[in-house]
N, C-alpha and C positions, 0 to 999 in steps of 0.2 A: 534723557541723554546726559544730563549734568551729573546725574547720580553714577551713571556708568563711567564717565571720565573721572569723576572724583574716586570711585574705587580703583580705576587702573592707575591713576596718578598719585595716590596718597603716599604715605610713608612705607606701606606694606606692597608696593606695586611689584616688587621684586618676586615676593611669594606668590601673589596672584598670577603673575605670568608663569611662573614656575608651575604652579598647581594646573592651569589650563593646558600648557603644553603637555605636562605629564598626563593629564586626563585623556588628552587627544591621542597621544602615542599608545596608552593602554587600550583604549577603545579600538583603535586600528589594529593593535597586536591581537586582541580578542576576536575581532570580526574577521580577520583576513589570513590568519595562519592556517597551516594545514588542518588542525584540530580545533578551529574556531567555531564560533557560535553558528555561522552560516552552515557550515559542513556538518554541525551537529543536528540542525533543523533539517538538511537534506536528508540525512541518514535516519532520522525519525520517520520521515515521509516514506523512504525506501523500505524500512522495516515494517511500517503498517500496509504497505502494498504487498510486500511479500507475505506477511501473515494472512492477508486476504486471500491470496493465490493458494496458500496451504489449506486454508478451509474450504475453499472451492474444490481442489484436488481430492481432498479427504472425502468430502460430500460425493463426488464422483467416484471414488474407489468404494465407498459403501454401497452405492447404487449398482456398480459392477458385480460386487461380491454378492448382493441380493440376487441379481440376475443369475449369476453362475449357480448359486445354490438352488435357485428355482429350477434351473435347466438340468441340473444333476440329479435333483431328487424329485421331480414332478414330470411324469411323462406328458400330461396335458399341457403344461406350460411350454414344454420342449416342442411340442407338435405345434402349438400356437405361434411360437417364435419362428419356426422354420417356415410356418405359412406366410407370416408377415414378411420375413427376410426374403423369401423367394417368391413371393406374390403367388402363391399357390392356393387353392380352393379345394374344399371337400366336394364331392358331388352334390349338386342341389344348393349350394351355398353361395350368396351373392357377395361379391367382392366390391369395395369402393376404395379407390386408390386416389390420395390426396398428395398434390405435390406443391 
């Protein structure tokens, strides 16, 4: 404690007080203004979340494109898809419905 009070009350006490106050003001300015560090971190999280959503949507689109291609170019897959969608069966075929 003696060292701190000595630093605060020595002949450079004016500069020390100025440096402390200036540092506090700069930190508050950087942290809490509209484009400060806190908003920068929030924006980074939001960007990563949206990039993850973009990857998921692209994966879904690729799966749908594959399904569309299979349904338009392969008669067997079209028939299989229709039977699964409408829960229909060919004569003599066993059907198991899971829900």
